[in-house]
C-alpha positions in Angstrom: -4.5 6.4 13.4 -4.2 9.8 15.1 -7.1 11.8 16.6 -7.3 15.5 16.5 -4.6 16.6 18.9 -1.9 19.2 19.6 1.5 18.5 21.7 2.5 18.1 25.5 1.3 20.1 28.5 0.2 19.7 32.1 -3.6 19.5 32.5 -5.7 19.0 35.6 -8.7 17.3 34.0 -8.9 13.6 34.9 -10.1 10.7 32.9 -13.7 9.8 33.9 -14.3 13.3 35.2 -17.6 15.0 34.1 -17.5 18.5 32.8 -21.0 19.9 32.2 -22.7 17.0 30.4 -19.4 15.6 29.0 -17.6 12.6 30.5 -13.9 12.8 29.8 -12.5 9.7 28.3 -8.8 10.4 27.6 -6.4 13.2 26.9 -5.5 13.6 23.2 -2.7 16.2 23.5 -2.1 19.9 23.9 -0.3 22.8 22.3 -0.2 26.6 22.4 -2.7 27.6 25.0 -5.1 24.7 24.9 -5.3 21.0 25.9 -7.7 18.6 24.1 -9.5 15.5 25.5 -11.8 13.0 24.0 -15.1 13.0 25.8 -18.6 11.6 25.5 -21.7 13.8 25.4 -23.9 11.9 27.8 -27.0 13.6 26.6 -26.6 12.7 22.9 -24.3 9.7 23.2 -21.7 11.0 20.8 -18.0 11.4 21.2 -16.5 14.9 20.9 -13.2 16.7 21.4 -13.2 19.0 24.4 -10.6 21.8 24.3 -9.7 23.6 27.5 -7.7 26.7 28.2 -4.4 25.7 30.0 -4.4 26.7 33.7 -1.4 29.0 33.3 -3.4 31.1 30.7 -6.8 31.2 32.6 -5.9 34.5 34.3 -4.6 36.1 31.1 -7.4 38.3 29.6 -5.9 38.2 26.1 -5.5 34.4 26.2 -9.1 34.0 27.3 -10.3 36.4 24.6 -8.3 34.5 21.9 -9.8 31.2 23.2 -13.3 32.6 23.1 -12.7 34.2 19.7 -11.7 30.9 18.2 -15.1 29.5 19.3 -17.0 32.5 18.0 -15.2 32.5 14.7 -15.5 28.8 14.0 -19.1 28.5 15.3 -20.1 31.2 12.9 -19.1 29.0 10.0 -21.0 26.0 8.9 -18.9 24.3 6.2 -17.9 20.7 5.5 -14.2 21.7 5.4 -14.2 23.6 8.8 -14.2 21.7 12.1 -17.6 22.0 13.6 -18.1 23.7 17.0 -20.9 22.2 19.0 -20.8 24.3 22.2 -18.8 26.9 24.2 -19.1 26.5 27.9 -17.8 27.2 31.4 -18.1 24.6 34.2 -16.9 25.8 37.6 -14.3 28.1 36.0 -13.3 25.5 33.3 -13.6 27.3 30.0 -14.1 24.7 27.2 -15.1 24.3 23.6 -16.9 21.1 22.5 -16.0 20.4 18.9 -16.1 17.7 16.2 -13.9 14.7 17.0 -11.8 13.9 13.9 -9.8 10.7 13.0 -6.9 11.0 10.7 -3.7 13.1 10.5 -2.8 16.7 10.3 -1.4 17.9 7.0 2.1 18.5 8.4 2.1 14.8 9.5 1.2 13.8 6.0 3.9 15.9 4.4 6.7 15.0 6.8 9.3 16.5 4.5 8.1 14.7 1.3 5.9 16.0 -1.5 2.4 14.8 -1.8 1.1 13.2 -5.0 -0.1 15.9 -7.5 -3.7 14.5 -7.7 -4.0 14.3 -3.9 -2.5 17.8 -3.5 -5.0 19.3 -5.9 -7.9 17.6 -4.2 -6.7 18.9 -0.8 -6.1 22.3 -2.2 -9.6 22.6 -3.6 -11.1 21.8 -0.1 -8.8 24.3 1.6 -9.8 27.0 -0.9 -13.5 26.2 -0.2 -12.9 26.5 3.5 -11.1 29.9 3.1 -13.8 31.1 0.7 -16.5 30.3 3.3 -14.6 32.1 6.1 -13.8 35.1 4.0 -17.3 35.4 2.8 -18.3 35.8 6.4 -15.7 38.5 7.0 -13.2 36.2 8.8 -9.5 36.2 8.2 -7.8 33.1 9.7 -4.3 34.6 10.0 -2.6 31.3 10.9 -3.0 29.1 7.8 -0.3 26.3 8.1 -0.2 22.5 7.7 -0.5 22.0 11.4 -3.9 23.8 11.4 -5.2 21.7 8.5 -6.5 18.2 9.3 -7.2 15.3 6.8 -9.6 12.6 7.9 -9.1 9.0 7.1 -11.7 9.5 4.3 -9.6 12.2 2.7 -11.8 15.1 3.9 -10.0 18.3 4.8 -10.9 20.2 8.0 -9.6 23.6 8.9 -8.8 24.1 12.6 -7.7 26.7 15.1 -9.4 30.1 14.5 -7.7 31.5 17.6 -6.0 34.2 15.6 -8.9 34.9 13.4 -10.0 38.5 12.8 -13.3 40.0 11.6 -13.4 42.5 8.8 -16.1 44.8 7.5 -17.1 45.2 3.9 -19.4 47.8 2.4 -22.2 46.9 0.1 -20.3 48.5 -2.9 -17.1 46.5 -2.3 -16.3 43.0 -3.5 -14.0 40.4 -2.0 -11.4 41.2 -4.6 -11.2 44.9 -3.9 -8.0 46.0 -2.1 -8.0 47.4 1.4 -10.9 45.7 3.2 -11.5 47.8 6.3 -10.6 46.3 9.7 -13.4 46.3 12.2 -13.0 47.3 15.9 -12.4 43.7 17.0 -8.6 43.4 16.9 -6.6 42.3 19.9 -3.3 43.3 18.4 -2.0 46.8 18.2 -0.9 48.4 14.9 2.6 47.3 13.9 2.4 44.0 15.7 2.6 40.6 14.1 0.5 37.5 14.8 0.7 34.1 13.2 3.4 31.4 12.5 6.4 33.1 11.0 7.3 30.7 8.2 3.8 31.0 6.8 3.2 34.7 7.2 2.4 37.0 4.3 4.8 40.0 3.6 2.1 42.5 4.9 1.6 40.3 8.0 5.4 40.2 8.6 5.5 44.0 8.4 2.6 44.4 10.9 0.3 46.1 8.4 -3.5 46.1 8.1 -4.5 42.7 6.7 -7.3 41.6 4.4 -8.3 38.2 3.0 -5.3 38.1 0.6 -3.0 37.6 3.5 -4.6 34.1 4.0 -4.1 33.4 0.3 -0.3 34.0 0.6 -0.2 31.6 3.6 -2.3 29.1 1.5 0.4 29.4 -1.2 3.1 28.4 1.2 1.0 25.4 2.2 0.5 24.4 -1.5 4.3 24.9 -2.0 5.2 22.6 0.9 2.7 20.0 -0.3 4.2 20.1 -3.8 7.9 20.0 -2.7 8.1 18.7 0.9 9.9 22.0 1.8 8.9 25.3 3.2 9.3 28.1 0.7 10.7 30.5 3.3 13.0 28.8 5.8 16.1 29.8 7.7 18.0 29.2 11.0 16.8 32.4 12.6 13.6 34.4 12.7 15.3 37.4 11.1 16.4 35.3 8.1 12.9 34.0 7.6 11.4 37.5 7.7 14.0 38.6 5.2 13.2 35.8 2.9 9.4 36.5 3.1 9.9 40.2 2.4 12.7 40.2 -0.2 13.5 36.7 -1.6 11.9 35.3 -4.7 11.0 31.7 -4.0 12.4 29.0 -6.3 9.7 27.5 -8.6 8.3 24.2 -7.1 9.7 22.3 -10.1 13.2 23.0 -8.9 12.6 20.7 -5.9 10.1 18.3 -7.6 10.3 17.9 -11.4 6.9 16.1 -11.4 5.0 19.3 -10.5 2.8 20.3 -13.5 3.6 23.7 -15.0 0.0 24.9 -14.4 0.2 23.9 -10.7 3.5 25.8 -10.4 1.8 28.9 -11.9 -1.0 28.7 -9.4 1.3 28.4 -6.4 3.7 31.2 -7.6 0.7 33.5 -8.2 -0.5 32.9 -4.6 3.1 33.7 -3.4 3.3 37.1 -5.1 4.7 39.5 -2.5 2.5 42.4 -3.8 -1.0 41.6 -2.9 -2.4 43.7 -5.7 -1.0 41.2 -8.3 -1.5 38.1 -6.0 -4.6 35.9 -6.3 -7.5 38.0 -5.1 -9.9 35.4 -3.7 -9.9 31.9 -2.4 -12.6 31.1 -5.0 -10.1 32.1 -7.8 -7.5 29.6 -6.5 -10.3 26.9 -6.1 -11.4 27.5 -9.7 -7.8 27.2 -11.0 -7.3 24.0 -9.1 -10.6 22.5 -10.3 -9.7 23.4 -13.9 -6.3 21.7 -13.4 -8.0 18.6 -11.9 -10.5 18.4 -14.8 -7.8 18.8 -17.5 -5.5 16.4 -15.9 -8.2 13.7 -15.6 -9.5 14.1 -19.2 -6.1 14.8 -20.8 -7.6 17.9 -22.3 -5.1 20.5 -23.1 -6.4 22.8 -25.8 -9.8 23.9 -27.1 -11.4 22.1 -30.0 -12.1 24.1 -33.1 -14.9 22.7 -35.3 -13.9 21.9 -38.9 -16.8 23.5 -40.7 -17.7 26.4 -42.9 -17.5 28.8 -40.0 -15.3 28.2 -37.0 -16.8 27.9 -33.5 -15.5 27.8 -30.0 -17.3 25.1 -28.0 -18.6 26.0 -24.7 -17.5 23.8 -21.7 -20.4 22.6 -19.6 -18.0 21.9 -16.7 -16.9 25.6 -16.3 -19.1 27.3 -13.8 -19.4 31.1 -14.0 -17.5 32.9 -11.2 -19.4 34.4 -8.4 -18.8 37.3 -6.0 -15.2 38.6 -6.0 -14.0 35.9 -8.3 -15.7 37.6 -11.2 -13.0 40.3 -11.3 -10.2 37.7 -11.3 -11.4 34.8 -13.4 -11.7 35.3 -17.2 -15.3 35.2 -18.6 -16.2 32.0 -20.5 -16.2 32.1 -24.3 -19.5 32.5 -26.0 -21.1 29.4 -27.3 -20.4 30.2 -31.0 -18.3 32.8 -32.6 -18.9 32.9 -36.4 -16.0 34.0 -38.6 -17.1 36.3 -41.4 -16.6 34.9 -44.9 -14.0 36.6 -47.1 -15.4 38.7 -49.9 -15.6 37.1 -53.3 -12.5 37.5 -55.5 -12.1 37.5 -59.3 -11.5 34.1 -60.9 -8.1 35.3 -62.2 -6.8 35.8 -58.6 -8.1 33.0 -56.4 -7.6 33.3 -52.7 -4.6 31.4 -51.3 -4.2 31.3 -47.5 -0.9 32.5 -46.2 1.6 29.7 -45.6 4.3 30.4 -43.0 7.8 29.9 -44.1 9.4 26.6 -43.3 12.6 28.3 -42.3 13.2 30.6 -39.3 13.9 34.2 -39.9 17.4 35.4 -40.2 17.0 37.5 -37.0 15.8 34.4 -35.1 18.7 32.3 -36.4 21.2 35.0 -35.4 19.7 35.3 -32.0 20.1 31.5 -31.4 23.7 31.6 -32.6 24.5 34.5 -30.3 22.8 32.9 -27.4 24.6 29.5 -27.8 27.9 31.2 -28.5 27.6 33.4 -25.5 26.7 30.5 -23.3 29.7 28.5 -24.5 32.1 31.4 -23.9 30.7 31.9 -20.4 31.1 28.1 -19.6 34.7 28.1 -21.0 35.7 31.0 -18.8 33.8 30.2 -15.6 33.0 26.4 -15.8 35.7 24.8 -17.9 34.8 21.2 -16.8 31.2 21.7 -17.8 32.3 23.3 -21.0 34.4 20.2 -21.9 31.4 17.9 -21.1 29.1 20.0 -23.3 31.6 20.1 -26.2 32.2 16.3 -26.1 28.4 15.7 -25.9 27.8 17.9 -28.9 30.5 15.9 -30.7 28.8 12.7 -29.9 25.4 13.9 -31.1 26.9 15.2 -34.3 28.6 11.9 -34.9 25.3 10.0 -34.4 23.6 12.3 -36.9 26.4 11.8 -39.5 26.2 8.0 -39.0 22.4 8.0 -39.3 22.4 10.2 -42.5 25.3 8.3 -44.1 23.7 4.8 -43.6 26.6 3.6 -41.5 24.4 2.5 -38.7 22.8 -0.4 -40.6 25.6 -2.9 -39.8 26.3 -1.8 -36.2 26.1 -4.0 -33.2 24.2 -3.2 -29.9 26.3 -2.5 -26.9 24.5 -2.2 -23.6 26.2 0.0 -21.1 25.2 0.2 -17.4 26.8 1.6 -14.3 26.2 1.6 -10.5 25.2 4.4 -9.8 23.6 5.3 -13.0 23.9 8.6 -14.9 27.5 8.3 -16.0 28.7 9.9 -19.2 29.8 7.4 -21.9 32.9 8.4 -23.9 33.9 6.2 -26.8 37.4 6.9 -28.3 37.4 10.4 -26.8 33.9 11.3 -28.0 31.1 11.7 -25.5 27.8 10.0 -26.4 24.6 11.9 -26.2 23.0 9.4 -23.7 24.0 8.5 -20.2 24.0 5.2 -18.4 22.0 3.0 -18.6 22.0 3.2 -22.4 22.3 1.1 -25.5 24.9 2.1 -28.1 25.2 1.1 -31.7 28.9 0.5 -32.7 30.4 -0.9 -35.9 32.7 -4.0 -35.5 36.1 -3.1 -34.2 38.2 -2.1 -31.1 37.1 0.7 -28.9 38.2 2.5 -25.7 35.2 3.2 -23.6 35.4 5.6 -20.6 32.7 6.1 -18.0 32.6 9.4 -16.1 30.4 10.5 -13.2 31.1 13.5 -10.9 32.4 12.4 -7.5 33.5 9.0 -8.8 36.7 7.7 -10.3 36.5 7.3 -14.1 36.6 3.7 -15.5 38.2 2.9 -18.8 37.8 -0.4 -20.7 39.1 -1.8 -24.0 36.2 -3.3 -25.9 36.2 -5.5 -29.0 32.9 -5.4 -30.9 32.4 -8.4 -33.2 29.8 -8.6 -36.0 26.4 -10.0 -35.0 27.6 -10.4 -31.3 25.8 -7.9 -28.9 27.8 -7.2 -25.8 27.2 -5.7 -22.3 29.4 -3.4 -20.3 28.4 -3.3 -16.6 30.7 -1.3 -14.2 30.5 -0.3 -10.5 31.9 3.2 -10.0 34.0 3.9 -6.9 34.7 7.2 -5.1 
């Protein structure tokens, strides 16, 4: 079990020392500009986390302002998914923040290079979206959203940490959270053109040092969702310059490329959050939260499409679980369908010409067939010229599929014998008498009685060839270990 902590540093606070009305119990860790201790509030008898500014930064006005700003920003927020600030104090020159003591792991510790289960990811994502929505509604941009600043308790509750880079924004009464260009208030410790935040999780506008609004946090949130889904950072590189270049110019690979188990709808949500142009990006945290809740609901119920009533007039059923959007989300989330939409009856027709509904053709259009032929033909020509080995594998596989179809339609498969083929490692192509089968190992073939030459191929391994005699009513098994 890990307690809320940050990495290694030299502190001067001693175990057992009393700071204000807090008795220091033990050091938890440090990182950046602060060091964190577990302490007991002797007045209330509760354990807290005490965060101090490192000695080397206590004479730095900007570091002190960032430390105090973290306390001001977080203490202005009272939300179940944001770490609670109890007190900000100064005891004989020791600046400290007393905050909620959390037991669990940071999100980056949970990920550790591996994707998180989809259901868990969605539940965490909903809570992160709620925390961001709470901060943004109070005019606070976090500016450093990353897995290390997101904590998950042992009970699965998400807590957002470290508002040290947070910035306040102003919003006029006529603007909504989804309106572009929220105006920056006077409180801004960074000069125009400078960048703040953790590079790999920055938004494009943050990397360019531009004026930021809440949509910058949403891009960073998208990078966190991507890393949870794939175990990989969407923008990575050996140097800072390469990471900046990727954030600004590279289109990130869809999450399904790294994790085929990612649902298409989740991939869509993540990719929309990672739009480089903030005008077409998700506009509010509430929008992302609503999309994730919809995904969780539909995944739990297995519901995919709307139900249409089979009655004299068609109706679209309203969904009681869909809550109407509020605030800025109204501009980004589609309005729910009306409870009932009647379809007007067709006018009466003469008896001699009764109405017959249109029936779509069972056959594709000539244009569609021609397009498919050109597409397949062009792909084969390209493979033959650029990837001859892959071309040969495709041709032999097509031949195997065609042979299976001919056998099935001619009735030859009725007297065939089962042949189980397995390899270590699995995934080898099965070639019988020069014809590649449609399936790969492990697989069960159906062969007529007779003698066959069976070849097993797998990229990076030596092919294996065996002579096999199939006898009537005698199933056989082929099990081979491939070598490099």
